[in-house]
C-alpha positions in Angstrom: 55.7 9.2 177.4 56.1 9.7 173.6 53.3 12.2 173.3 55.2 14.3 176.0 58.6 14.1 174.4 57.5 15.4 171.1 56.0 18.7 172.1 58.9 19.5 174.2 61.7 18.8 171.7 59.6 21.1 168.8 59.7 23.9 172.0 63.7 23.5 172.3 63.9 23.7 168.5 61.8 27.0 168.1 63.8 28.4 171.3 67.1 27.7 169.5 66.0 29.2 166.2 64.7 32.8 168.1 68.3 32.7 169.6 70.0 32.5 166.5 67.9 35.1 164.7 67.9 38.0 166.9 71.8 38.9 166.4 70.8 39.3 162.5 68.0 41.4 163.3 70.3 43.7 164.8 73.2 43.5 162.3 70.9 44.5 159.7 69.2 47.4 161.5 72.9 48.8 162.0 74.1 48.4 158.5 71.6 50.6 157.0 72.0 53.2 159.7 75.8 53.5 158.7 75.4 53.5 155.0 72.5 56.3 155.7 75.1 58.5 157.3 78.3 57.6 154.8 75.1 59.0 151.9 74.7 61.8 153.8 78.4 62.4 154.2 78.9 62.2 150.2 75.9 64.1 149.3 77.1 66.9 151.4 80.6 67.0 149.6 78.9 66.8 146.5 76.9 69.6 147.4 79.5 71.4 148.2 81.8 71.2 145.3 78.9 72.0 142.8 78.4 75.5 145.3 82.4 76.1 144.9 82.5 75.8 140.8 80.6 77.0 137.7 79.0 75.5 135.2 78.7 76.9 131.8 75.2 76.7 130.2 76.7 76.0 126.6 79.7 73.8 127.2 78.6 72.0 130.6 82.3 72.6 131.7 83.1 73.6 135.2 85.5 76.5 136.5 86.7 77.8 139.6 85.3 81.2 140.4 87.3 84.3 139.9 89.2 82.2 137.4 89.3 82.2 133.5 90.5 79.4 131.5 91.3 79.8 128.0 92.2 77.5 125.1 93.2 78.4 121.5 96.2 78.0 119.3 99.2 79.8 118.0 98.6 82.0 115.1 100.0 84.6 112.5 98.6 88.2 112.3 98.0 88.8 108.2 101.1 90.8 107.6 103.1 88.1 108.8 101.7 85.5 106.6 102.3 86.2 102.9 100.7 84.3 100.0 103.1 84.6 96.9 100.9 84.6 93.8 101.3 85.6 90.0 99.9 88.9 88.3 100.5 87.1 85.1 100.5 83.4 84.3 103.1 81.4 82.6 104.9 78.0 83.1 107.3 77.6 85.8 110.7 77.3 84.4 112.6 77.0 88.0 112.5 77.1 91.5 114.4 75.5 94.0 111.9 76.1 97.3 111.2 73.2 100.0 108.5 73.3 102.4 110.3 74.8 105.8 113.1 76.3 104.1 113.7 79.9 105.4 114.1 82.8 102.6 115.0 86.3 102.7 113.0 89.1 101.4 113.9 89.9 97.7 115.1 86.4 97.1 113.8 84.3 94.0 111.3 82.2 94.7 110.5 81.2 90.6 110.9 82.1 87.0 107.7 82.0 84.8 107.9 82.2 81.2 105.2 84.0 79.5 105.4 85.5 75.6 103.0 87.9 76.9 105.5 89.3 79.6 108.2 89.8 76.1 105.4 91.5 74.4 104.6 93.8 77.2 108.3 95.0 77.5 108.2 95.6 74.1 105.3 98.0 74.2 106.8 99.9 76.8 110.3 100.3 75.2 108.6 101.5 71.9 106.1 103.6 74.0 109.1 105.0 75.6 110.7 105.7 72.0 107.4 107.3 70.6 106.8 109.4 73.7 110.4 111.3 73.1 109.4 111.9 69.4 106.1 112.7 69.8 107.1 115.2 72.9 109.6 117.2 70.7 107.3 117.3 67.7 104.6 119.0 70.1 107.1 121.3 71.1 107.9 122.5 67.6 104.7 123.1 67.0 103.8 125.1 69.9 106.9 127.4 68.8 105.5 127.6 65.1 102.3 128.2 66.6 103.4 130.8 68.7 105.1 132.9 65.7 101.7 132.0 63.6 103.7 129.9 61.5 101.5 126.8 61.9 97.8 126.3 62.2 95.9 126.0 65.7 94.9 122.3 63.9 98.5 120.7 63.5 99.4 121.9 67.5 96.2 120.2 68.7 96.8 117.2 66.4 100.4 117.0 68.0 99.3 117.6 71.3 96.8 114.7 71.2 99.2 111.9 69.8 101.9 113.0 72.5 99.2 112.6 75.1 98.0 109.3 74.1 101.4 107.9 73.7 102.5 109.0 76.8 99.4 107.4 78.5 100.4 104.4 76.7 103.9 104.5 78.4 102.3 104.9 81.8 100.4 101.8 81.4 102.8 99.7 80.4 105.1 101.1 83.1 102.3 100.3 85.8 102.0 97.0 84.5 105.7 96.0 84.4 105.8 97.7 88.2 103.2 95.0 89.4 105.4 92.2 87.7 108.4 93.6 89.8 110.5 95.0 86.8 111.8 98.4 87.2 110.9 100.4 84.2 114.7 102.0 84.3 116.1 98.6 84.6 114.4 97.8 81.4 115.6 100.7 79.4 119.3 100.1 80.8 119.4 96.3 80.3 116.8 95.9 77.9 114.3 93.0 77.4 114.4 90.1 80.0 112.9 86.5 78.6 112.0 85.4 82.1 109.7 86.8 84.6 111.0 86.5 88.0 109.0 86.2 91.1 110.4 87.3 94.3 109.7 86.8 98.3 107.7 89.7 99.5 108.8 89.0 103.1 111.4 87.1 104.7 110.2 83.6 106.5 109.8 80.0 106.3 108.3 78.6 102.8 105.0 76.7 103.4 102.1 75.5 100.9 103.9 74.9 97.9 101.7 74.3 94.9 103.9 74.9 92.1 106.5 72.4 90.5 109.0 72.9 87.1 106.8 72.9 84.0 103.2 73.4 85.6 101.5 76.4 84.3 100.2 78.7 86.8 97.3 81.2 86.2 97.3 84.9 87.0 96.2 84.8 90.7 97.3 81.3 91.5 99.2 81.1 94.6 102.7 79.4 94.0 103.6 79.2 98.1 103.2 81.0 101.4 105.6 82.1 103.3 105.3 82.7 107.4 107.4 85.0 109.5 107.0 83.6 112.8 108.8 86.4 114.4 105.2 87.7 114.6 103.4 84.9 115.9 100.3 85.5 118.8 97.7 83.6 120.2 94.3 83.3 119.3 92.3 82.3 122.2 88.7 81.4 122.7 86.3 82.6 126.0 83.0 82.6 126.6 80.1 85.5 126.5 80.0 85.0 130.0 83.5 86.0 130.7 83.6 88.9 128.3 83.1 91.8 130.9 86.5 90.5 132.7 88.6 90.9 129.9 90.3 94.0 128.6 93.3 94.6 126.6 96.5 95.0 128.3 95.6 91.9 130.6 98.5 89.8 131.3 98.2 86.0 130.8 100.6 82.8 130.9 100.1 79.9 128.8 101.5 76.2 128.2 102.0 74.9 124.8 101.2 71.5 124.1 104.0 69.1 123.6 106.6 71.5 125.4 106.3 70.3 128.8 105.3 72.5 131.6 107.3 75.4 130.2 105.3 78.5 130.8 105.1 81.6 128.7 103.7 85.1 129.0 101.2 87.0 126.7 99.5 90.3 126.7 96.1 90.7 125.6 95.7 93.1 122.4 92.7 92.6 120.9 88.7 91.2 121.9 86.7 90.1 118.8 83.4 91.8 118.5 81.3 88.8 116.9 80.1 86.4 119.1 79.8 82.6 117.9 76.2 81.4 117.4 77.3 78.0 117.6 78.9 77.7 121.3 78.6 81.6 122.3 82.3 82.3 122.2 84.5 85.2 121.5 88.1 85.3 120.0 91.0 87.1 121.7 94.5 87.8 120.5 97.4 88.1 122.9 100.9 89.5 121.8 103.7 86.7 123.0 105.7 88.7 125.5 109.0 86.6 124.3 109.0 84.3 121.1 110.6 81.1 121.3 111.9 79.1 118.1 109.9 76.0 118.5 106.7 78.0 118.6 104.7 77.2 115.1 101.2 78.2 113.8 98.5 75.8 114.8 100.2 74.9 118.1 97.4 74.2 120.7 97.8 76.2 124.0 95.9 76.6 127.2 96.0 79.9 128.9 95.3 81.6 132.0 95.1 85.4 133.6 98.2 86.5 135.8 95.9 87.8 138.6 92.5 87.0 139.5 89.6 88.1 137.1 
């Protein structure tokens, strides 16, 4: 009896195990089918996204077709950025400037002390006086020579002395003009002790390098003056977009730190040199309406008003 019971028990257990494994097999088969379908769908979306955008070969950046996005900064043209420097060195005796201060054209930037400046003024005044004397003598010798009352040698010597002194006078006058001193005012007011340095343009003071008592050599910069009324955009584009950009194209741009405010500009110049590092070109644009919050160096993002 026991011999018959054990085989029947084994058969029953085997049948139960087979019945439990069947649903698992069906589920395992269904899951890969669903996953494969999802994978196919995702792959198709990625392919479509890639086809809808272009990848820059140098920067790996993607952009929508028919749209050029430009990055750059606010900058100043050279004529709106003045560096105040010295033609003659000397010790700074006075300055009242602070960084960020607005200064008018012709206002005093600093006063400089240098004995050579006094010597130059003395040379001019002496040359002016000598020139007047030698000119009178030369005219007298010409009159005598015309009446054969004086030799040609004296006439020639008088002429040479007069022309040499006149040249010395003109040289001193030119040097004084470079220093901002008008020769006629020197004749009227006499020698001035300090060299006065004045602002060449109106604007905001920046990069001050001087202080009272510091000796500044000839050519050393005292400070910079920036005129923000002429700020521009310096933007960067890549060589693949150059044929689509021309002077006169309109732009809209956003300034970093100024929220969603949108400003406009017009392309005025396209650089001719292509950077060997990232194959980029600089583009300059004139801002249509200036904003007092614009500062050179602020980061901007720009796009064209119409599809290029």
